[in-house]
C-alpha positions in Angstrom: -11.5 16.4 22.2 -12.7 14.9 18.9 -15.9 16.5 17.7 -16.4 15.6 14.0 -19.8 14.1 13.3 -20.1 13.2 9.6 -18.6 9.7 8.9 -16.7 11.0 5.8 -15.2 13.9 7.9 -14.2 11.4 10.6 -12.4 9.2 8.1 -10.8 12.2 6.5 -9.6 13.6 9.8 -8.3 10.2 11.0 -6.4 9.3 7.9 -5.0 12.9 7.5 -3.6 12.8 11.0 -2.1 9.4 10.6 -0.7 10.3 7.1 1.1 13.3 8.5 2.4 11.3 11.5 3.6 8.4 9.3 5.4 10.8 6.9 7.0 12.6 9.9 8.2 9.4 11.5 9.6 8.2 8.1 11.5 11.4 7.6 13.0 11.1 11.1 14.1 7.6 10.2 15.7 8.7 6.9 17.9 11.3 8.5 19.6 8.9 10.9 23.4 9.0 10.5 23.5 5.3 9.7 21.4 3.3 7.2 22.5 -0.3 8.0 23.3 -2.4 11.1 25.3 -5.6 11.0 24.6 -9.0 12.7 27.6 -11.2 12.1 28.2 -11.1 8.3 24.6 -10.0 7.6 23.7 -6.4 6.9 20.1 -5.3 7.7 18.6 -2.0 6.5 17.8 0.4 9.4 14.9 2.2 7.6 12.9 -0.9 6.8 13.6 -2.5 10.2 12.4 0.6 12.1 9.4 1.1 9.9 8.2 -2.5 10.5 9.1 -3.0 14.2 8.6 0.5 15.5 6.7 2.9 13.2 4.0 0.5 12.0 3.0 -0.8 15.6 3.1 2.8 16.9 0.9 4.2 14.1 -1.7 1.4 14.6 -1.6 2.0 18.4 -2.2 5.7 17.9 -5.0 5.0 15.4 -6.7 2.8 17.9 -6.5 5.2 20.9 -7.4 8.4 18.9 -9.9 7.1 16.3 -11.0 3.5 16.6 -11.8 3.7 20.3 -13.7 7.0 19.6 -15.7 5.3 16.8 -14.2 7.5 14.1 -13.1 4.5 12.1 -13.1 0.8 12.4 -10.4 -1.9 12.0 -12.1 -2.6 8.6 -11.3 0.9 7.5 -7.6 0.0 8.0 -7.9 -3.0 5.8 -7.8 -5.4 8.7 -10.5 -7.8 7.4 -10.9 -10.9 5.3 -12.2 -8.7 2.4 -15.5 -7.4 1.1 -16.5 -10.7 -0.5 -14.6 -13.6 1.2 -11.2 -14.6 2.3 -10.9 -17.0 -0.6 -11.6 -14.1 -3.1 -9.1 -11.9 -1.2 -6.3 -14.5 -1.4 -7.0 -15.3 -5.0 -7.0 -11.6 -5.9 -3.7 -11.1 -4.1 -2.1 -14.1 -5.8 -3.5 -13.0 -9.2 -2.1 -9.5 -8.8 1.3 -10.9 -7.7 1.5 -13.3 -10.7 0.7 -10.5 -13.1 3.5 -8.2 -11.8 5.7 -11.2 -11.1 5.6 -12.4 -14.7 6.2 -8.9 -15.9 9.2 -8.5 -13.6 10.6 -11.9 -14.5 10.7 -11.1 -18.2 12.0 -7.6 -17.8 14.7 -8.1 -15.2 18.3 -9.3 -15.4 19.0 -12.7 -14.0 21.0 -12.7 -10.8 21.8 -15.0 -7.8 21.9 -13.9 -4.2 25.0 -14.5 -2.1 24.6 -16.6 1.0 25.1 -13.7 3.5 22.6 -11.6 1.6 19.7 -14.0 1.6 18.1 -13.4 5.1 18.6 -9.6 5.2 17.2 -9.3 1.6 14.3 -11.5 2.4 13.5 -9.6 5.5 13.7 -6.2 3.7 11.9 -7.1 0.5 9.4 -9.9 1.4 8.5 -9.0 5.0 9.2 -5.4 5.9 8.4 -3.8 2.5 5.0 -5.6 1.8 3.7 -4.9 5.4 4.7 -1.3 5.9 4.4 0.0 2.3 1.0 -1.6 1.7 -0.3 -0.2 4.9 1.0 3.3 4.2 0.5 3.6 0.4 -2.6 1.5 -0.1 -4.5 1.7 3.2 -3.6 5.2 4.4 -2.8 7.1 1.2 -5.2 5.5 -1.1 -8.1 5.7 1.4 -7.3 9.4 1.9 -7.4 10.0 -1.9 -10.6 8.0 -2.1 -12.4 10.0 0.6 -11.2 13.4 -0.9 -11.8 12.7 -4.6 -14.7 10.2 -4.6 -16.7 10.5 -1.4 -16.4 14.3 -0.7 -15.8 15.7 -4.1 -17.4 13.7 -6.9 -20.4 12.2 -5.2 -21.4 15.5 -3.5 -20.9 17.5 -6.7 -23.1 15.0 -8.7 -25.9 15.5 -6.2 -25.7 19.3 -6.0 -29.1 20.8 -7.1 -27.4 24.1 -8.0 -25.7 22.4 -11.0 -29.0 21.9 -12.7 -27.5 19.0 -14.5 -29.3 15.7 -14.6 -26.8 12.9 -14.6 -27.9 9.4 -15.6 -26.7 6.5 -13.4 -24.4 5.5 -16.3 -22.9 9.0 -16.4 -22.3 9.0 -12.7 -20.6 5.6 -12.8 -18.4 6.7 -15.6 -17.4 9.9 -13.8 -16.6 8.0 -10.6 -14.6 5.4 -12.7 -12.6 8.3 -14.2 -11.8 9.7 -10.8 -10.8 6.2 -9.6 -8.3 6.0 -12.5 -7.0 9.4 -11.3 -6.5 8.3 -7.7 -4.9 5.0 -8.7 -2.5 6.9 -11.0 -1.6 9.4 -8.3 -1.1 6.7 -5.7 1.1 4.7 -8.1 3.1 7.7 -9.0 3.6 8.7 -5.4 4.6 5.1 -4.6 7.1 5.1 -7.5 8.8 8.4 -6.7 9.1 7.4 -3.0 11.4 4.6 -4.3 13.7 7.2 -6.0 13.6 7.8 -9.7 10.5 7.0 -11.7 10.5 3.4 -13.2 7.8 1.7 -15.2 8.1 -1.5 -13.2 7.3 0.1 -9.8 4.6 2.3 -11.3 2.9 -0.8 -12.9 3.1 -2.6 -9.6 1.5 0.4 -7.9 -1.4 0.3 -10.3 -1.8 -3.5 -9.7 -1.6 -3.1 -5.9 -4.1 -0.2 -5.9 -6.6 -2.2 -8.0 -6.2 -5.3 -5.8 -6.8 -3.3 -2.6 -9.8 -1.4 -4.0 -11.4 -4.7 -5.2 -10.8 -6.5 -1.9 -10.7 -3.7 0.7 -8.4 -5.9 2.7 -4.7 -5.3 3.3 -4.1 -9.1 2.8 -4.5 -9.0 -1.0 -1.9 -6.2 -1.8 0.6 -7.7 0.8 0.4 -11.0 -1.1 0.9 -9.3 -4.4 3.8 -7.3 -3.0 5.4 -10.4 -1.6 5.2 -12.3 -4.9 6.6 -9.3 -6.8 9.5 -8.8 -4.4 10.2 -12.5 -4.3 10.9 -12.1 -8.0 12.6 -8.7 -8.0 14.6 -9.6 -4.9 16.3 -12.5 -6.7 14.7 -15.2 -4.6 12.9 -16.8 -7.5 16.1 -16.9 -9.5 17.9 -18.4 -6.5 15.2 -21.2 -6.3 15.4 -21.9 -10.0 19.2 -22.0 -9.8 19.1 -24.6 -7.0 16.5 -26.7 -8.8 18.0 -26.7 -12.2 21.7 -26.4 -11.7 
């Protein structure tokens, strides 16, 4: 039976359990003896398909029955909201983040055109499955876990410890908290990058942008939009559209 009382401890417990569960399910998916399945001439990735259609709904269902229903966390903690300010702000922030990384990708990638039998599988993988699952896992789950550990439990508690005998000004406190936010954004972006294989600046840069967008909006909508726009460019779909329009 769940017995934690402090709100911070409840969030830490909830997100720690779901982080471990998500990682375990992902590892099980990765060791399957096949990585693709074919429908006609189209080849779909097994990992992304299972993550979106099975793992993500299962994780959310478990989160609900274990933690949301027991008032440990709310749907808002999972990023399922219109954002801290407004839906308009959230949408604009997501588009802005996507345009920033999209422009960067456009001018640093090689131009290529998708083949006809690759368009639908690639669109599903890069513009639907990846934005939904990766933003939920890396931004909502992982980034929130980092935020609770480093900011809520560590920094803010240390700054208020009387035993330190140090009088921090409000400006000092804000600067220290900002520095730790830079740390958790960097850690999250690095974790996100290495999860894609070898370290690449493009993916790390996107991770930084997506983290910033989520922290500013506190809504999963914004980083999903940014991710969609970025992958629309890196997946070759923008180049395909431009090729059709200007051929």
